[in-house]
DOFI-305919 format. One record per residue (C-alpha): z, y, x. Coordinates in steps of 0.25 Angstrom, whole numbers, padded with zeros to 4 digits, always signed. Example, Ala and Ser with C-alpha at 12.3 -4.5 7.8 and 13.67 -1.06 7.14 Angstrom:
+0031-0018+0049/+0029-0004+0055/
This chain:
+0791+0603+1020/+0777+0607+1022/+0766+0607+1011/+0761+0593+1016/+0774+0588+1014/+0774+0592+1001/+0762+0587+0997/+0763+0572+1004/+0777+0571+0998/+0776+0558+0987/+0776+0560+0971/+0789+0556+0963/+0786+0542+0958/+0793+0546+0944/+0784+0558+0942/+0769+0558+0936/+0758+0562+0945/+0753+0575+0940/+0741+0579+0932/+0734+0568+0922/+0733+0553+0926/+0724+0545+0920/+0729+0531+0918/+0716+0526+0919/+0716+0531+0933/+0721+0517+0939/+0713+0508+0933/+0699+0504+0936/+0686+0513+0936/+0681+0501+0926/+0695+0500+0916/+0699+0516+0917/+0684+0519+0911/+0684+0510+0901/+0682+0517+0887/+0693+0509+0881/+0703+0517+0889/+0697+0529+0888/+0707+0532+0875/+0720+0528+0881/+0729+0539+0888/+0738+0533+0895/+0745+0520+0900/+0754+0520+0889/+0742+0522+0878/+0735+0510+0887/+0749+0500+0885/+0750+0503+0870/+0735+0499+0868/+0737+0486+0876/+0749+0482+0868/+0743+0485+0855/+0731+0477+0859/+0739+0465+0863/+0747+0466+0849/+0732+0463+0843/+0731+0450+0852/+0731+0438+0841/+0729+0448+0829/+0720+0443+0818/+0708+0451+0820/+0697+0455+0811/+0682+0461+0812/+0677+0470+0803/+0664+0466+0798/+0652+0475+0801/+0641+0479+0793/+0635+0465+0793/+0646+0459+0787/+0646+0450+0775/+0655+0449+0763/+0659+0438+0767/+0663+0444+0781/+0670+0455+0775/+0679+0443+0765/+0685+0439+0778/+0689+0453+0781/+0695+0455+0767/+0703+0442+0768/+0707+0444+0781/+0713+0458+0777/+0721+0453+0766/+0711+0450+0754/+0716+0440+0744/+0708+0426+0743/+0703+0431+0728/+0705+0442+0720/+0715+0436+0711/+0725+0435+0722/+0727+0449+0724/+0742+0454+0721/+0741+0468+0715/+0756+0470+0711/+0758+0479+0700/+0744+0483+0699/+0739+0474+0689/+0729+0481+0677/+0717+0479+0669/+0708+0478+0681/+0718+0468+0690/+0705+0457+0689/+0694+0468+0692/+0703+0475+0703/+0707+0462+0710/+0691+0456+0711/+0688+0470+0716/+0698+0472+0726/+0694+0457+0731/+0679+0461+0733/+0684+0474+0739/+0692+0466+0751/+0705+0471+0747/+0719+0465+0752/+0730+0461+0743/+0737+0473+0747/+0725+0482+0747/+0721+0477+0732/+0736+0481+0727/+0737+0495+0733/+0723+0498+0727/+0727+0492+0713/+0741+0499+0713/+0733+0513+0716/+0723+0509+0705/+0733+0507+0696/+0741+0520+0699/+0727+0527+0697/+0725+0521+0684/+0739+0524+0678/+0737+0538+0682/+0725+0539+0676/+0728+0533+0663/+0739+0543+0662/+0729+0555+0664/+0720+0549+0655/+0731+0548+0645/+0734+0563+0648/+0720+0566+0646/+0719+0559+0633/+0731+0566+0629/+0723+0580+0630/+0711+0575+0624/+0717+0569+0611/+0726+0584+0610/+0713+0591+0613/+0706+0581+0601/+0719+0585+0592/+0717+0600+0595/+0700+0599+0591/+0704+0593+0579/+0716+0601+0572/+0707+0613+0575/+0695+0605+0568/+0705+0600+0556/+0713+0612+0555/+0725+0607+0546/+0719+0596+0541/+0720+0589+0555/+0734+0581+0552/+0729+0576+0540/+0716+0571+0543/+0720+0564+0555/+0730+0557+0547/+0718+0554+0537/+0710+0549+0550/+0721+0541+0555/+0724+0534+0541/+0711+0531+0541/+0711+0523+0554/+0723+0515+0546/+0716+0513+0534/+0705+0506+0542/+0715+0500+0551/+0709+0506+0564/+0723+0514+0566/+0719+0510+0583/+0704+0516+0582/+0710+0528+0588/+0717+0520+0601/+0704+0516+0606/+0703+0519+0621/+0689+0524+0623/+0683+0522+0639/+0689+0536+0642/+0703+0533+0640/+0703+0542+0628/+0707+0536+0613/+0697+0535+0602/+0706+0543+0592/+0707+0556+0603/+0691+0555+0599/+0689+0568+0591/+0677+0563+0585/+0684+0551+0581/+0695+0559+0574/+0684+0567+0566/+0677+0555+0561/+0690+0548+0557/+0694+0561+0549/+0680+0563+0543/+0681+0547+0537/+0695+0550+0533/+0690+0563+0526/+0678+0555+0520/+0688+0544+0515/+0698+0554+0509/+0686+0563+0503/+0678+0551+0499/+0688+0538+0497/+0699+0537+0489/+0711+0529+0494/+0707+0520+0483/+0692+0517+0489/+0679+0522+0490/+0677+0537+0480/+0671+0534+0466/+0672+0524+0457/+0660+0517+0457/+0663+0513+0473/+0676+0506+0468/+0674+0499+0455/+0688+0498+0447/+0692+0513+0451/+0695+0520+0437/+0697+0534+0433/+0711+0532+0433/+0710+0527+0448/+0702+0540+0451/+0713+0548+0443/+0726+0542+0451/+0718+0546+0463/+0717+0559+0458/+0731+0561+0455/+0736+0556+0467/+0728+0568+0474/+0732+0578+0466/+0747+0574+0466/+0757+0587+0468/+0759+0591+0482/+0745+0583+0487/+0735+0591+0494/+0725+0593+0483/+0736+0606+0478/+0738+0610+0493/+0727+0618+0497/+0732+0620+0509/+0733+0605+0513/+0724+0598+0523/+0719+0588+0513/+0718+0598+0501/+0702+0598+0501/+0700+0584+0503/+0709+0578+0492/+0704+0590+0482/+0691+0585+0486/+0695+0571+0483/+0702+0572+0469/+0688+0581+0463/+0679+0569+0469/+0690+0557+0461/+0689+0568+0448/+0677+0569+0448/+0675+0553+0448/+0685+0553+0436/+0675+0561+0430/+0664+0553+0433/
């Protein structure tokens, strides 16, 4: 068989032509050079693109407003995307809390759909709860630091001073004062300055004011020498702090007894 005969033999119809073939080559020049076809690499890709386009036929179209758009234009978009007609129509599921009304108003103004608002509310609720746990841990640490600081300052008298300060709060019917929450999340009772103030007041009351009232008979008409002597006897009873030099309340009791005896002596 000659070379000419080999060259003229027809190609097998089942074999693809050798070399790279551009599927656009069979189109007219006008179509083959259209920019919209340049990114499509094969007839199969072209077919998929056509099928997807056909599926979009009849689907609702939504034009995105440009920089010229007004609030009313965006309202139309938000409403089509699923924003409820009113802020109160949001269904936030389990994400209900103190900020619910505020959150609903903000979500509606921002154009969030019901699904988006619920997802964001849930995420915020989880964040707030996590922040609350962290805040509680921080408060425990701060409370421990304050106790350490005051124990160092008051030494062995710490427990006694704290007890008297708490009794003072109860006496003035304000036991919940220390539970007031401040803006930073800490409690008023965790403030070392407040603790010192209450301790100083309780010390003053213990030193200057007897359990029966203000010190001195002139400040309380009707207080007799017998009343004062009875108080002295109570404070100097056996096993009282008056006789225990190492007791944290010893000095206060001794000073109070001296003061009462001076009043008795006139």
